[in-house]
N, C-alpha and C positions, 0 to 999 in steps of 0.2 A: 743529716744524720749524725750521730757522736761516733767517734771512731769506738772500735771495740775496745781499744787498748786504755781509752779513758772509762769506759764502762767497768772492766775488770780492775785498772788501777787507777783511780781518780788523781792520785797526787800527780800524776804525768801532765796532768793540765798546765804544770809550769812551763812546759816545753813550748816556743813559739810554734804556731802552727797556722797553716792558708789553706783553705779549701781549694783545691785546683781539680779534684777527681769527681767521679759519680760512683759513691760507694754505698752500699755493698756491692761487689759486681757478683753476677750471677755464677751458678755451676751448672752446668750442662751434660745430660747424657749422650753420648752417641755408640752406636754399634760398630765394632770392627772385628774381622774374623779369628785376629790373634789374641783378643782379650773379651770378646763379649762384648760387656758393656764399659766404655772408657768414661770419666768422669774428667769433665774440663773445667778449671775455674778460670773465667773469663776476664783475666787483666789485660787481654787486647783492649777492653772497653772500660778502662779507667777514665777517659777521657775523649770526648767528641772531636777534640781539636788536635789531640794527639795521646795517645794512651800508651798502653804497657806497662812494665812494672816501676819506670822511674818515676811516674807520678807519684807514688805514695811517698817515696823518699822525697822528692823536691817538695812536698806539703811541708815537711821539716824544713828541711835546708833551706828555702827559699821564705821561710816563715822567719827564719835565723836571720837571713839579709834584712828584710824588710824592718823587724826588732833593732836591727843594728843601724838603720839608716844607710846603708849601703847605695850605691849609685850603679855598680856593676857587679858581675859575677863571672868568676874564671874557671874552667873546667878542663877536662883531658880527655881523649879518646882516640881511638883509630879513624880514619878518614870517614869510612860509614857509621861511626858510633850512634847508637841510637840513643844513648845517655846525653850525647853531646848536644844532639838535636833537639830531644825532650827539654833539655835545660834552657837552649836557645827559645823553643818556642814559647814556654812558661815564664820564662825572666822576661822576655819582651811584653809579654801579656800584663806583666805588674810595673811596666816602667823601667826594668832595668836593663844595662845594656851587656849583650851576652859575649864573652871573649870565649873561645875555645883553643886549645894547644892540641893539633891533630899529628897522629904518629901513620906512619905505612902501612898499608894492608893490601893483600892481593886482590886484583879487580873481581868484581862483583856487581848484580845491576842493583843490588839494594844499596849498596853503597854510592853507586852513582846517584839514584833518585835522591839518598839523603844530601849529597854535596847540592844537588840542585835546589834543594829545601833552605840551603844554609843561604843560598845565593838571594833566594827569595826576602829571607828574615833580613838581610844584611849582618848576618852575624859575622864578627870579628873573627879572622882566625890567622893563627899563628902557627907554623910547620915545623916539626922536628923531625929530625932523620931517623929516630928509634923508637923506644917505648919510654924512655927518659925525658921528661920535658921540664923538671925542676929548675934549670938554668934559664930558660925560657920563661917561665912562672915569674922568676924573681925579677926579671927586666919588666915584665907587664905589670907587675903591681907597684913597681917603684914609679914607672909611666904614669900610671892611674892615679896613684896617690898624689903625684905631684901636680896631677889635673885636677882630681877632685878634691883633695884635702882629706881623703879617706881610700883604703885601699879596696879592692874589688874583694867580696865575699870568696874564698877558693874552696870551690867543691871538688873533692877527689874523683878520680877516674870511677866509673858506674855511681858516683854518688854514694859510696860504701864509706862511711863511717859509724860511729855508735849512734849519732843522730840519724842518720839517713836510714839504719838499719830497724828503726823504730817503726817505720813504714811496716814492716813486713811482721815484727813482732803481733802489731795489730792485726796484720792481713791473716795471720794463723789463728788468731782468736777470732776473726769474724767468721774465717770456715768453719770452726769449731761452733758457734752460735748458729750458723746455717743448717751444719749438717746433724750434728748432736750423734746419735748412733751410727750413722751412715758415713763416719770418717773414715777414709778410705787407709788402706795399711801402707801405700807406698805411693809418693809425690814424686813426679819425675819434674826437673826444670832444669834450664841451661845455667852453669857457674861461668860466670864472668868476673867478677870481683868477690863475689861470695856475699854481698849484702843480703840479697834476697834468700839466700837458701840460709844463713845462720840466723835472719830474722824470724823466718818461720820455725825451723827447727826450735830456737829458745821459746817460741811461742807456745808451742806445742806442748815442749817439756814442761813449761811453767804450770799448764793446767793438767799435765797428766795423760795427754792425748798420746795413743799408741799408733804413731804413723810415722814411716821413715822418709825421711828426705833424700832423694836420690840426686847429687848435684853434679850433672854431665860436664866435665871442664871442657870450655871452648876458648880461653885465654892461656898465655904461658903460664908455665907452674910459676914462676916468679910472681906472678899476680893473683894465683889462685890455689896457693899453698895451703896443707895442713897450718903450717906455722902461723899464716896470715889469718886463717880462720880462728885458730886458738886466741891470737891478738884480739881480733874483733870480738869474739864472745867475752872476753874479759871486759873489754872497754864498754860495752853495750850493757852488760851486765851491771858495771859499775855505774853508769849512768842511770838507769832505770831504778837501781837502789837507792840511789843518791833521792830520787823524787819519791820513790814509794820504796821504804824498806820491807813491804810486804812480798815486793818480788824476791823470788828463790833465789839463793847464789849457788847457781848454776855456773858449770865448768864446760869445756868441750867435751869430756868423756860421759856427761850427764846427757848429750844430745844425741837421738838417732839421725844422724847426720853422714852419709856415704859420699865422699869425695871420688867420683869417678874419674880416672885418668886415661881411661883407652879409648876415648873418641877425639883427641884433640887433632891428633895427625890427620894430614900432612901439614898443619898449621893453620894460624889463625885465618878466618874469612875464605880458606880455599872450598871451593864448590867441589863437593864429591857426588859420587851416582847416589850414594845413602841419602846424603841429605838432600839431594832435588827430588829422590822419590819420596821422602818423607814430606816434602812441601806441597808436592802432587796429591799424596793421598791425605792430608789434612784438608785441601783446598777442594776435593770431591766432597768433603763433608761440610762445606762452608766455613772452614778455618783458615785465617790467614797466618801464615809463620813464615822465616825467610831460612837462608842457608848458613847463615854464620852462628847464632845462636840457637834458637827454638828448632831449627831442622836436625841439629844434632840431638839434642833433647829426645826428640820423636823418633830418632834413627836408633838410638840405645834404647828406647823403651819397646819398639817393635821388635827390635833384636832378641831382646831378653824375653819377651814373650813367646817368639817363634823358637827360642831354645828350651821352652817350658819353664824358665826360672822363676814366671809369675803365677805358676798354676795355683788357683785356690786363692790368688790375691786380688783385693779389689784395690783399683789403680786410677791415680788423678794427675793428668798432665795439667801443669801450671803454664799456662799461656802467658809469656812475658813481653808479646811482642805487639806493639800498636796496630789494630785494625782500621783505626781512622784514615780517611783518605789521604794521601800525602798531601802535603804543600805542594801548588802548582809551581812548576821550575821556574827559577829565577835565571836573569842573564849571566851565562857564564862568565863573561867578560869581567865580571867583579871579582872572582875566584882568584887565588894567585897562580901564576902559570903553569908551576907544577902540577895541581888539581886539574886544570883545564888538559893537561897532557893525558893525566890518568883517566879522566873521562872520556877521552878520546880511545885508550885502550880498552875501557869498559863497553863502550859501545860498539867497537868493532868486534869484542868477544860476545857480547850477548844481547846486542841491540840497544838501542836507546829507549830507558827505563824511567817512566815518569812517574811510577805508582808501585 
């Protein structure tokens, strides 16, 4: 099926694109006491191999890699990054060698499962001490360019740049086409690097859909600030208008986008009672979420509902976490020693998690 973006803005067919996902993803109704009916956009089902929100971005980003005849891709994330794993899974399926620069995070069961999946894939892992991986990336780029005659395609953290955000401009238009007059008043989702939230808010604003996007920050503010959102909006709109001048000249103040700052603490990836309870609540409904990203978004949504802030509002939760079966765990011996120590710590705290 053609992307909704191409249906609404045919000029965007100039962007390289590879079909990785099963689109459109369904919208389902669930009944919960705090909200009554809760809509869920099932982007956990974007791919039966490895789904979640990264697939829509990677369709454009890996499309670019193929169009430029790259041999490898290089991306960034924390130890348990869904984006890093999704990139490795889908790049490998296209014959591209995946390199990831990984930063530390607090121990967690989902992070441990992700690292074991990297061991299965043979992802080339480069470790750094903080969130800044530019120096290591420069070294890897030089090494691969010398080896291959062409450098890797560098994909930013979260797949978030103007090209990647097109996947979620299209997703917003997809939802409008699906729901019509049933479009919700509010959409809750996890705010990592903001590509998903900004893309959705742009898509809704472009067609005048009256829906507010609530992006619950789960990463450090340096990664998910209003200034970064403003820059991403400007870059994405410029890219869209270059391809199709009919796309409106939107700016950040034109968007119904709330950047929620109140659920990040006590830090990235730290498991809290609220996020664990949110994971359990959704599991009881048959929905798969986790404690680092989607758990915080659901916890914020349920808290707002319990406080009466959502009375009379229709609400949709955008599930950005993959519900596809996790890859079988690979041999941890292939991982760097620091990651083997991290896995031991995760297993002591949470038990060995393979899925």
